[in-house]
C-alpha positions as CSV (number, residue, x, y, z in Angstrom):
1,M,-0.2,0.2,0.3
2,S,1.1,3.5,-1.0
3,K,2.0,6.0,2.0
4,Q,-0.8,8.4,0.3
5,Q,-3.7,5.3,-0.1
6,N,-2.2,4.3,3.8
7,N,-2.9,8.1,5.2
8,A,-6.0,8.3,2.9
9,K,-7.4,4.8,5.2
10,K,-6.5,6.9,8.6
11,Q,-8.5,9.5,8.0
12,A,-11.6,7.3,7.0
13,V,-11.1,4.6,9.7
14,Q,-11.3,5.7,13.6
15,P,-9.1,4.2,16.1
16,G,-11.0,4.6,19.0
17,G,-13.0,1.6,20.7
18,T,-10.2,-1.4,19.3
19,I,-11.2,-4.4,21.0
20,N,-8.3,-6.1,23.1
21,G,-8.6,-8.7,25.0
22,S,-10.6,-7.3,28.5
23,N,-13.3,-6.4,26.2
24,K,-13.9,-8.2,23.2
25,W,-17.3,-9.2,24.6
26,L,-17.9,-5.7,24.1
27,P,-19.5,-5.9,21.3
28,L,-21.7,-8.9,20.9
29,I,-23.2,-7.6,24.1
30,L,-23.5,-3.7,23.2
31,A,-25.4,-5.4,20.0
32,G,-27.6,-7.5,21.8
33,A,-28.7,-5.0,23.9
34,V,-29.7,-2.6,20.9
35,A,-31.1,-5.5,19.0
36,L,-33.2,-6.4,22.4
37,F,-34.0,-2.9,23.0
38,T,-35.3,-2.8,18.8
39,C,-37.5,-5.9,19.4
40,L,-39.3,-4.3,22.5
41,C,-40.1,-0.9,21.1
42,L,-41.3,-2.4,17.4
43,S,-43.1,-5.2,18.8
44,P,-46.6,-4.2,18.6
45,V,-46.5,-4.7,15.0
46,V,-47.5,-8.0,15.4
47,K,-50.5,-7.8,16.9
48,N,-51.8,-5.6,13.3
49,S,-53.8,-7.1,10.8
50,F,-53.5,-7.0,7.2
51,M,-54.0,-4.0,5.1
52,N,-55.6,-3.3,1.6
53,W,-52.2,-1.1,0.9
54,D,-50.7,-3.5,-1.3
55,D,-50.9,-6.7,1.1
56,N,-53.8,-8.1,-1.1
57,A,-51.9,-8.4,-4.1
58,Y,-48.9,-10.0,-2.4
59,V,-50.8,-12.2,0.2
60,F,-54.1,-12.4,1.2
61,E,-55.1,-11.8,-2.8
62,N,-52.4,-13.7,-3.9
63,P,-53.8,-17.0,-5.5
64,Y,-50.1,-18.6,-6.1
65,L,-48.8,-18.5,-2.4
66,S,-51.0,-21.4,-2.3
67,K,-49.1,-23.0,-4.9
68,P,-46.3,-26.2,-4.6
69,V,-43.0,-24.6,-4.0
70,S,-41.4,-25.6,-7.2
71,E,-44.1,-23.9,-9.0
72,A,-43.8,-21.1,-7.2
73,V,-40.4,-21.0,-8.1
74,A,-40.7,-21.7,-11.5
75,Y,-43.4,-18.7,-11.6
76,F,-41.9,-16.0,-9.8
77,F,-38.7,-16.2,-11.6
78,G,-40.7,-16.5,-14.6
79,P,-41.4,-13.2,-16.1
80,N,-43.7,-11.9,-13.8
81,Y,-44.4,-9.1,-11.8
82,F,-46.4,-7.8,-8.6
83,V,-47.1,-4.1,-7.8
84,G,-44.9,-3.3,-10.7
85,N,-41.7,-4.9,-9.4
86,Y,-39.5,-7.6,-10.4
87,I,-39.3,-9.2,-6.7
88,P,-38.6,-13.5,-7.2
89,V,-37.1,-13.8,-3.4
90,T,-39.4,-11.6,-2.0
91,M,-42.6,-13.3,-3.0
92,L,-40.5,-16.9,-2.8
93,T,-40.2,-15.5,1.1
94,Y,-44.4,-14.9,0.8
95,V,-44.5,-18.1,-0.1
96,A,-42.6,-20.1,2.5
97,E,-44.5,-18.0,5.2
98,F,-48.0,-19.2,3.6
99,H,-47.1,-22.8,3.7
100,A,-45.4,-22.4,7.3
101,A,-49.3,-20.7,9.1
102,G,-51.6,-20.1,6.2
103,L,-53.1,-16.5,6.2
104,E,-52.0,-15.3,9.6
105,P,-50.8,-12.0,10.3
106,F,-49.0,-12.5,12.9
107,V,-46.2,-14.8,11.4
108,F,-45.9,-12.1,8.4
109,H,-45.6,-9.4,10.5
110,S,-42.9,-11.5,12.9
111,V,-40.8,-12.0,9.6
112,N,-40.5,-8.4,9.1
113,L,-39.4,-7.7,13.0
114,A,-37.6,-10.1,12.9
115,L,-35.4,-9.4,9.6
116,H,-35.3,-5.6,11.0
117,I,-33.3,-7.1,13.6
118,I,-31.1,-8.7,11.8
119,N,-30.3,-5.9,9.8
120,V,-29.6,-3.9,12.8
121,L,-27.3,-6.2,13.8
122,L,-25.7,-6.0,10.8
123,V,-25.5,-2.5,10.5
124,F,-23.7,-2.4,14.1
125,W,-21.3,-5.0,12.1
126,L,-20.8,-2.6,9.1
127,V,-20.2,0.5,11.1
128,W,-17.9,-1.5,13.8
129,L,-15.8,-2.1,10.5
130,L,-15.8,1.1,8.8
131,S,-15.4,2.6,12.2
132,G,-12.2,1.0,13.2
133,R,-13.8,-1.6,15.8
134,S,-15.4,1.2,17.7
135,V,-18.6,0.2,19.8
136,R,-19.8,2.9,20.6
137,V,-19.8,4.4,16.9
138,A,-21.7,1.3,15.8
139,G,-23.9,1.1,19.1
140,L,-25.4,4.8,18.5
141,V,-25.9,3.8,14.3
142,A,-27.3,0.8,14.7
143,L,-29.3,2.1,17.5
144,L,-30.4,5.4,15.7
145,F,-31.3,2.5,12.6
146,G,-33.5,0.5,14.9
147,I,-35.7,2.9,16.0
148,H,-35.5,5.6,14.2
149,P,-39.6,6.6,13.3
150,M,-39.2,6.8,9.8
151,H,-38.1,2.7,9.7
152,V,-41.4,2.0,11.4
153,E,-42.9,2.0,8.2
154,S,-40.9,-0.7,6.1
155,V,-41.2,-2.6,9.4
156,A,-44.8,-2.5,10.1
157,W,-46.2,-2.7,6.8
158,V,-46.2,-6.9,5.1
159,A,-46.1,-6.0,2.1
160,E,-42.5,-3.3,2.6
161,L,-40.9,-7.2,3.2
162,K,-39.1,-6.6,0.0
163,D,-37.4,-3.6,2.1
164,V,-36.0,-5.7,5.3
165,L,-35.3,-8.6,2.7
166,Y,-33.4,-6.3,0.3
167,S,-31.6,-4.4,3.3
168,L,-30.2,-7.6,5.0
169,F,-28.4,-9.1,1.3
170,F,-27.8,-5.3,0.9
171,L,-26.2,-4.6,4.2
172,S,-24.5,-8.3,4.0
173,G,-23.2,-7.8,1.2
174,L,-21.3,-4.3,1.9
175,I,-20.1,-6.1,5.3
176,V,-18.5,-9.0,2.8
177,Y,-17.0,-6.4,0.1
178,C,-15.2,-4.5,3.5
179,K,-14.0,-8.1,4.5
180,Y,-12.7,-8.1,0.7
181,L,-11.0,-4.3,1.2
182,E,-9.2,-5.1,4.1
183,A,-8.3,-8.8,3.0
184,K,-6.6,-7.3,-0.4
185,Q,-4.8,-4.3,1.1
186,A,-3.5,-7.3,3.6
187,G,-2.6,-9.6,0.7
188,G,-5.0,-12.3,1.9
189,A,-5.8,-15.0,-0.2
190,V,-9.1,-15.3,0.5
191,A,-9.7,-11.9,-1.4
192,S,-11.6,-13.4,-4.6
193,R,-13.6,-15.7,-2.6
194,L,-15.4,-12.8,-0.8
195,L,-15.6,-10.7,-3.9
196,A,-17.4,-13.6,-5.0
197,G,-19.4,-13.5,-2.0
198,T,-20.4,-9.8,-2.5
199,F,-21.7,-10.3,-5.9
200,V,-24.0,-13.4,-4.8
201,L,-25.7,-10.7,-2.4
202,F,-25.7,-8.1,-4.1
203,L,-27.7,-10.1,-6.8
204,L,-30.2,-11.6,-3.8
205,S,-30.4,-7.7,-3.3
206,C,-31.5,-7.1,-6.7
207,M,-33.7,-9.9,-6.8
208,S,-35.4,-8.9,-3.2
209,K,-36.5,-5.2,-4.6
210,P,-34.9,-3.1,-7.5
211,A,-33.4,-0.2,-5.0
212,A,-30.7,-2.7,-5.2
213,V,-29.0,-1.4,-7.8
214,V,-27.8,1.5,-6.1
215,F,-25.0,-1.2,-4.7
216,P,-22.2,-0.5,-7.0
217,L,-22.4,3.4,-6.2
218,V,-22.1,2.5,-2.6
219,L,-18.9,-0.1,-3.3
220,L,-17.3,2.9,-4.8
221,L,-17.6,5.1,-1.9
222,L,-16.2,2.2,0.2
223,D,-13.3,2.6,-1.9
224,Y,-13.1,6.1,-1.3
225,Y,-13.3,5.3,2.2
226,Y,-10.5,2.5,2.9
227,G,-8.4,4.8,-0.1
228,C,-7.9,2.8,-2.3
229,A,-7.1,3.5,-5.8
230,Y,-9.7,3.7,-8.9
231,D,-7.4,2.1,-11.2
232,K,-8.0,-0.5,-14.0
233,K,-8.6,-3.0,-11.9
234,A,-11.2,-1.7,-9.6
235,W,-13.1,-0.8,-12.7
236,L,-12.7,-4.7,-14.2
237,E,-14.0,-5.9,-10.6
238,K,-16.8,-4.0,-10.5
239,A,-18.4,-4.3,-14.4
240,L,-20.1,-7.1,-13.6
241,F,-22.2,-5.6,-10.5
242,L,-22.9,-2.5,-13.3
243,V,-23.7,-5.0,-15.9
244,V,-26.6,-6.7,-13.9
245,S,-27.9,-3.3,-12.1
246,L,-28.2,-2.1,-15.6
247,V,-30.4,-5.2,-16.3
248,F,-32.2,-5.1,-12.9
249,G,-32.9,-1.3,-13.5
250,I,-34.4,-1.8,-17.3
251,V,-36.1,-4.6,-15.7
252,A,-37.9,-2.5,-12.9
253,I,-38.4,0.3,-15.5
254,K,-40.4,-2.4,-17.6
255,S,-42.2,-4.0,-14.8
256,Q,-43.4,0.0,-13.5
257,Q,-44.5,0.3,-16.9
258,A,-46.7,-3.2,-17.2
259,D,-48.8,-1.8,-13.8
260,Q,-48.8,2.1,-15.3
261,L,-47.1,3.2,-12.6
262,L,-44.3,5.5,-14.0
263,H,-46.8,9.2,-14.9
264,N,-45.7,12.4,-16.5
265,Y,-48.2,14.2,-14.2
266,Y,-45.3,17.4,-14.3
267,P,-42.6,18.7,-16.3
268,L,-38.9,17.7,-15.6
269,S,-38.2,21.3,-14.1
270,Q,-41.1,20.6,-11.3
271,R,-39.6,17.4,-10.8
272,S,-36.2,18.6,-9.8
273,L,-37.7,20.6,-7.8
274,F,-39.5,17.8,-6.0
275,A,-36.2,16.3,-5.6
276,C,-34.8,19.0,-4.0
277,Y,-37.7,19.2,-1.6
278,S,-37.4,15.2,-0.9
279,V,-33.4,15.3,-0.2
280,C,-34.4,18.4,2.2
281,M,-37.5,16.8,4.0
282,Y,-35.6,13.6,3.9
283,L,-32.6,15.5,5.7
284,A,-34.8,17.3,8.3
285,K,-37.2,14.4,9.4
286,C,-34.2,12.2,10.5
287,I,-33.0,15.3,12.8
288,V,-37.2,15.6,13.8
289,P,-39.1,13.2,12.4
290,F,-42.1,15.6,12.1
291,G,-45.7,14.8,10.2
292,L,-45.4,11.1,9.5
293,S,-47.7,9.7,7.0
294,N,-48.0,6.8,4.9
295,F,-48.3,8.8,2.3
296,Y,-46.8,12.3,1.1
297,P,-48.9,13.8,-1.7
298,Y,-46.6,16.3,-4.4
299,P,-46.8,20.0,-2.4
300,V,-48.7,21.7,-5.3
301,L,-51.5,24.2,-4.9
302,P,-55.0,24.2,-5.8
303,D,-54.4,26.2,-9.3
304,G,-51.2,24.0,-10.2
305,S,-48.6,26.3,-9.0
306,L,-45.4,25.2,-6.3
307,P,-45.7,26.4,-3.2
308,W,-42.7,29.3,-3.0
309,L,-40.4,27.2,-0.5
310,L,-40.1,25.1,-3.3
311,Y,-37.9,27.3,-4.9
312,G,-35.5,27.5,-2.3
313,T,-34.6,23.7,-1.7
314,P,-31.7,24.1,-4.3
315,V,-29.5,25.8,-2.5
316,V,-30.1,23.7,0.1
317,V,-28.8,20.9,-2.2
318,L,-26.2,23.3,-3.2
319,L,-25.3,23.6,-0.1
320,L,-24.6,19.7,0.4
321,G,-22.8,19.3,-2.1
322,F,-20.4,22.2,-1.1
323,A,-20.1,20.1,2.3
324,V,-19.3,17.0,0.1
325,F,-16.5,19.4,-1.8
326,K,-15.2,20.5,1.6
327,T,-14.8,17.6,3.4
328,F,-14.1,15.3,0.7
329,R,-10.1,14.8,1.5
330,S,-9.9,16.5,5.0
331,H,-13.0,14.8,7.1
332,K,-14.3,11.9,4.8
333,F,-16.5,10.5,7.4
334,I,-18.8,13.4,6.3
335,A,-18.2,13.3,2.8
336,F,-18.5,9.3,2.8
337,G,-21.7,9.6,5.1
338,L,-23.8,12.2,3.0
339,L,-22.6,10.0,-0.1
340,F,-23.6,7.1,1.3
341,F,-27.0,8.7,1.8
342,V,-27.4,10.8,-1.2
343,A,-26.7,7.4,-2.9
344,N,-29.4,5.3,-1.6
345,V,-32.2,7.9,-2.1
346,L,-31.0,9.3,-5.7
347,L,-33.5,6.8,-8.1
348,V,-36.3,7.9,-5.3
349,L,-36.1,11.4,-5.8
350,Q,-39.0,11.0,-8.5
351,L,-37.0,12.9,-10.9
352,V,-39.0,9.6,-13.2
353,S,-42.5,9.9,-11.8
354,V,-43.4,6.5,-10.3
355,G,-46.5,6.3,-8.2
356,D,-48.6,9.5,-6.6
357,A,-46.1,10.0,-3.6
358,V,-43.2,12.6,-3.9
359,M,-41.3,10.7,-1.0
360,A,-41.9,7.9,1.3
361,D,-40.8,7.0,4.8
362,R,-39.1,3.4,3.6
363,Y,-36.7,5.2,1.5
364,T,-34.8,6.2,3.9
365,Y,-34.6,2.3,5.6
366,I,-30.4,2.2,4.3
367,A,-30.1,5.6,3.3
368,Y,-29.9,7.1,7.0
369,I,-27.2,5.1,7.6
370,G,-24.8,7.7,6.4
371,L,-26.2,10.5,8.5
372,F,-26.3,8.5,11.7
373,F,-22.8,7.9,11.0
374,I,-21.5,11.3,10.6
375,A,-23.5,12.2,13.8
376,A,-21.9,8.9,15.5
377,V,-18.7,9.5,14.3
378,G,-18.9,13.1,15.1
379,A,-20.1,12.6,19.0
380,D,-17.2,10.0,19.6
381,K,-14.5,13.0,18.6
382,L,-15.9,14.8,20.7
383,Y,-16.0,12.5,23.6
384,N,-12.0,11.3,22.9
385,T,-10.8,15.3,22.2
386,S,-8.5,16.8,24.4
387,N,-9.5,20.1,23.6
388,K,-10.1,21.2,27.0
389,S,-12.1,23.8,25.6
390,L,-14.9,21.3,24.1
391,A,-14.3,19.3,27.4
392,G,-17.9,21.0,28.7
393,L,-19.4,19.3,25.7
394,K,-19.4,15.9,26.8
395,M,-22.2,15.7,29.8
396,P,-24.6,17.8,27.5
397,L,-24.1,15.8,24.4
398,A,-24.7,12.4,26.4
399,V,-27.9,13.9,27.8
400,A,-28.9,14.9,24.2
401,Q,-28.4,11.7,22.6
402,A,-30.2,9.6,25.4
403,V,-33.7,12.7,25.1
404,I,-33.6,11.8,21.3
405,V,-32.7,8.0,21.8
406,L,-35.8,8.1,24.4
407,A,-38.0,10.2,22.1
408,F,-37.8,8.1,19.2
409,A,-38.4,4.9,20.9
410,Y,-41.4,6.6,22.2
411,Q,-42.8,7.8,18.5
412,S,-41.8,4.4,16.8
413,N,-43.8,2.8,19.7
414,A,-46.8,4.7,19.2
415,R,-46.3,5.3,14.7
416,C,-47.0,1.2,15.4
417,A,-50.6,1.8,16.2
418,V,-51.0,3.7,13.3
419,W,-50.4,1.2,11.1
420,E,-52.7,-1.6,13.0
421,N,-55.5,-2.0,10.1
422,D,-56.7,-0.1,7.2
423,D,-59.1,2.3,9.7
424,T,-55.7,3.3,11.3
425,I,-54.1,4.4,8.1
426,S,-57.1,6.1,6.6
427,D,-58.1,8.0,10.2
428,D,-54.3,9.4,10.6
429,L,-54.2,10.4,6.3
430,M,-57.7,12.2,6.6
431,S,-56.5,13.8,9.7
432,R,-53.4,15.0,7.4
433,F,-54.5,15.5,3.9
434,P,-58.0,15.6,3.8
435,D,-58.5,17.0,0.5
436,D,-55.9,14.9,-1.2
437,R,-57.8,12.1,-3.9
438,L,-55.7,9.7,-3.1
439,V,-56.7,9.8,0.4
440,L,-60.2,10.5,-0.5
441,N,-60.5,7.3,-2.6
442,N,-58.9,5.5,0.6
443,K,-61.7,6.2,2.5
444,G,-64.1,5.7,0.2
445,F,-62.7,2.4,-0.7
446,L,-62.8,1.2,2.8
447,L,-66.0,1.8,3.2
448,F,-67.5,0.1,-0.2
449,A,-65.4,-2.8,1.1
450,A,-67.4,-3.0,4.4
451,G,-70.7,-2.9,2.1
452,K,-71.3,0.9,2.8
453,Y,-72.2,2.0,-0.9
454,N,-74.0,5.1,-0.3
455,E,-71.9,6.1,2.5
456,S,-68.7,6.0,0.3
457,L,-70.0,7.8,-2.8
458,P,-69.4,11.5,-1.2
459,Y,-65.6,10.3,-1.2
460,F,-65.5,9.3,-4.7
461,T,-67.2,12.0,-5.7
462,K,-64.9,14.9,-3.9
463,S,-61.7,12.6,-5.2
464,I,-62.9,13.1,-8.6
465,S,-63.7,16.5,-8.5
466,R,-59.7,17.2,-7.3
467,K,-58.7,15.3,-10.2
468,P,-61.4,14.5,-13.2
469,D,-59.1,11.9,-14.7
470,Y,-58.3,10.1,-12.0
471,I,-59.9,6.6,-13.3
472,M,-59.5,4.7,-10.2
473,A,-61.9,6.8,-8.6
474,H,-64.2,7.2,-11.2
475,I,-64.3,3.1,-11.3
476,N,-64.4,2.7,-7.5
477,R,-67.9,5.2,-7.1
478,I,-69.4,3.2,-10.9
479,N,-68.6,-0.3,-8.8
480,A,-70.4,1.5,-5.5
481,Y,-73.8,1.8,-8.1
482,I,-73.4,-1.6,-9.0
483,G,-73.2,-3.0,-5.2
484,M,-76.5,-0.9,-4.8
485,N,-78.0,-2.1,-8.0
486,D,-78.5,1.0,-9.7
487,F,-76.8,-0.2,-12.8
488,K,-78.4,2.9,-15.0
489,T,-76.9,5.4,-12.9
490,A,-73.4,3.2,-12.7
491,L,-73.5,3.1,-17.0
492,A,-74.1,7.0,-17.0
493,Y,-71.0,7.1,-14.5
494,T,-69.1,4.9,-16.9
495,D,-69.8,6.7,-20.2
496,S,-68.7,9.9,-18.5
497,A,-65.5,7.8,-17.4
498,L,-64.9,6.9,-20.4
499,M,-64.3,10.7,-21.9
500,Q,-61.7,10.8,-19.7
501,A,-60.1,7.9,-20.6
502,P,-61.6,6.0,-23.7
503,K,-58.9,3.2,-24.0
504,D,-59.5,2.2,-20.3
505,F,-59.5,-1.7,-20.5
506,N,-61.5,-1.5,-16.5
507,L,-64.0,1.0,-17.7
508,L,-64.8,-0.8,-21.1
509,T,-65.4,-4.1,-19.7
510,T,-67.7,-3.1,-17.0
511,R,-69.5,-1.0,-19.9
512,G,-70.2,-4.3,-21.5
513,F,-71.6,-5.9,-18.1
514,L,-73.7,-3.0,-17.5
515,L,-75.3,-2.5,-21.5
516,K,-75.7,-6.9,-20.2
517,T,-77.8,-6.2,-17.5
518,Q,-79.7,-4.2,-20.0
519,N,-80.3,-7.1,-22.4
520,R,-78.0,-4.6,-24.6
521,Y,-76.3,-7.9,-26.3
522,P,-74.8,-5.9,-29.6
523,E,-73.1,-3.0,-27.6
524,A,-72.4,-4.7,-24.8
525,I,-70.5,-7.2,-26.7
526,Q,-68.7,-4.4,-28.9
527,S,-67.6,-2.6,-25.6
528,I,-66.0,-5.8,-24.3
529,R,-64.5,-6.6,-27.8
530,E,-62.7,-3.1,-27.7
531,A,-62.0,-3.8,-23.7
532,L,-59.7,-7.4,-24.7
533,K,-57.9,-5.0,-27.9
534,V,-56.5,-2.8,-25.3
535,K,-55.5,-5.8,-23.6
536,K,-55.0,-9.1,-24.0
537,E,-54.9,-10.3,-20.5
538,N,-58.3,-9.3,-19.0
539,L,-60.2,-12.4,-17.6
540,K,-63.2,-10.3,-16.9
541,G,-63.7,-9.5,-20.3
542,Y,-63.3,-13.3,-21.8
543,L,-66.0,-14.0,-18.8
544,Q,-68.4,-11.2,-19.7
545,L,-68.3,-11.6,-23.1
546,A,-68.9,-15.3,-23.1
547,E,-72.0,-14.8,-21.1
548,C,-72.8,-12.7,-23.8
549,Y,-72.8,-14.9,-26.8
550,Y,-74.6,-17.8,-24.3
551,D,-77.5,-15.3,-23.8
552,V,-77.9,-15.1,-27.2
553,K,-77.6,-18.5,-27.9
554,D,-74.1,-17.7,-30.6
555,Y,-72.4,-20.7,-29.3
556,D,-69.7,-21.0,-31.6
557,N,-68.7,-17.3,-30.2
558,W,-69.5,-18.4,-26.9
559,L,-66.8,-21.1,-27.5
560,Q,-64.2,-19.4,-29.5
561,T,-64.4,-16.6,-26.8
562,L,-63.5,-19.4,-23.7
563,N,-60.6,-20.8,-26.2
564,E,-59.3,-17.1,-26.4
565,G,-59.2,-16.5,-22.5
566,L,-58.1,-19.8,-21.9
567,R,-54.9,-18.7,-24.4
568,Y,-54.0,-16.4,-21.7
569,F,-55.2,-18.0,-18.8
570,P,-55.1,-21.5,-18.7
571,D,-55.4,-22.6,-15.2
572,E,-58.5,-20.3,-14.7
573,A,-60.7,-22.8,-12.9
574,L,-64.3,-20.7,-14.5
575,L,-62.6,-20.5,-18.4
576,L,-62.2,-24.6,-17.6
577,N,-65.6,-25.2,-15.9
578,N,-67.4,-23.0,-18.8
579,K,-65.4,-24.7,-21.4
580,G,-66.7,-28.5,-20.1
581,Y,-70.0,-27.2,-19.9
582,A,-69.9,-26.1,-23.8
583,L,-68.6,-29.6,-24.9
584,Y,-71.2,-31.1,-22.6
585,L,-73.7,-29.6,-24.3
586,R,-72.0,-30.4,-27.8
587,G,-72.2,-33.8,-26.7
588,S,-68.6,-34.3,-26.1
589,Y,-68.3,-35.8,-22.6
590,Q,-65.0,-37.4,-23.1
591,D,-63.2,-33.7,-23.5
592,A,-65.4,-32.4,-21.4
593,I,-64.8,-34.8,-18.3
594,I,-61.0,-33.4,-18.2
595,L,-61.8,-29.8,-18.3
596,L,-64.3,-30.4,-16.0
597,K,-61.6,-32.4,-13.4
598,Q,-58.8,-30.3,-14.1
599,A,-60.3,-27.2,-12.7
600,L,-61.7,-29.7,-9.8
601,S,-58.0,-29.8,-9.4
602,L,-57.6,-26.2,-8.7
603,Y,-60.4,-25.8,-7.1
604,P,-61.8,-28.4,-5.3
605,D,-65.0,-27.2,-3.6
606,F,-65.8,-26.0,-6.9
607,N,-69.8,-27.1,-7.3
608,T,-70.9,-25.9,-10.3
609,A,-68.2,-28.0,-12.2
610,S,-68.5,-31.0,-9.9
611,A,-72.1,-30.8,-10.9
612,N,-71.7,-30.9,-14.7
613,L,-68.9,-33.6,-14.1
614,A,-71.9,-35.5,-12.9
615,N,-73.7,-34.5,-15.9
616,C,-71.0,-36.0,-18.3
617,Y,-70.7,-39.0,-16.5
618,K,-74.7,-39.8,-16.8
619,A,-74.6,-38.6,-20.0
620,L,-71.3,-41.4,-20.9
621,D,-73.9,-44.0,-19.2
622,S,-76.9,-42.9,-21.2
623,V,-75.0,-43.4,-24.3
624,S,-73.7,-46.7,-22.7
625,A,-77.0,-48.0,-22.0
626,K,-78.2,-47.1,-25.7
627,K,-75.7,-49.5,-27.2
């Protein structure tokens, strides 16, 4: 190692707290204490329920969790997305949870909490390495990571299993890479195996959540922090990491496009301001976690203009960049911590708009480690200073740290109750954003799901008034009228919604259903056909269209529609049953029996399929008797 590199390393790694024979158990004891305290603070989450905020899509309405493990592996590692994500490792973890305990919320929440506790221990280990084996620095960073109120969302939300799971592999990969750098600098023979282990963990992290694609950037930061040269070899060893990162980044974009999560609501100039705003809010909420929410709408005024405060946020970002520049050589722990933070929030700053929220608590889960590291190393330097003028600050700093830890612990514990169920989340959102279209639609949907259709309508209507092209609120309002059997009003609102989104396959399919209830079959068939042109993978469309043809006794098109549906949904029991019945009517009893048995193998309690199968056997017996 060159003298220059050695000096760089000394600037980065703090020597205080090195373990010797007399206190070799101190890291384990302290790490265990931090993990236990974190567990106590967040333990209320295990009593919480599932929610309709993505828990339904990932878990309790997901038919693939009950598949045999071999089939689940083949499906989830195939080209299949869930809520705009390609996350096979996360989905297989859900499969394991389901096979272990069924749809028991306690198990799913307990797994999230357990993974978070493991991550707390991994953060301790990572920072222990980065700080020159300082238990004080490692303990404080791990404690802040474990109990920070902004991290409750990642733990308390079953749908965010992907967050705690990808972090486990991400942090493990960073630890192994730190050991690789130490082995390489020491000339160890195991260095190449450590680098291979880092890559495997990175790959698992990417398959748990797309956020892991920033991993190569963090490796470069570790090179800088350890004082490694950015030579040809350093870049070559990152090449495969960068390729994999690019591949998973492209997959993430395609998956988000498939679920229509990418939006262009705002021009790039405004999105740049939103990005600066998010950075400022993440920094502020790290110090004082105020106004926490599971949803943060874009800070846009009713007339479409932006609040004047947003125009000052780029100044804060520039100051952040200036701080990195000034400390890049003299105080590397500051530059490293800030860059670590930026690298891990870079892709979620909504420069490319994904979803409808400008920011999210969960996006800070790994990113805040960088900020906690700056605070902990700074505090450790003050405790170890020989400067007498600063000695008087040690006690106030210790008191301030104790107050912050207790405040964070109390707030996190209380925040767990907000995530208890749909109603507690909805009430919290309504208290903070009573006029936001998404919040109003969510409140209305909860009433709709409870069968309170009439009570839900004002919320859907008010949501639509806030944004007339918000199709989800239109669809929910239509469904509320359908729930009240007011098909005429539902059809009128469907036609109104189609003026906003004439190619929406859900609206076109629903229009076909409503026209069918009025026996307007030609119009119904045309509407559903248009829906299927927009989206071929439309199960309701095939079922509704088949019913239309059956009602008008067009049996040829009835059978053809069922065949079209089975091309896209070969394991759909309703389609299999209906085609089996169609073949039964045509006298193709043997072929019908095959399909009906297949339907029953998927859903053994499918009574209609059982009845149709019995009729097939009776018909066969009758044919045999005549012979």
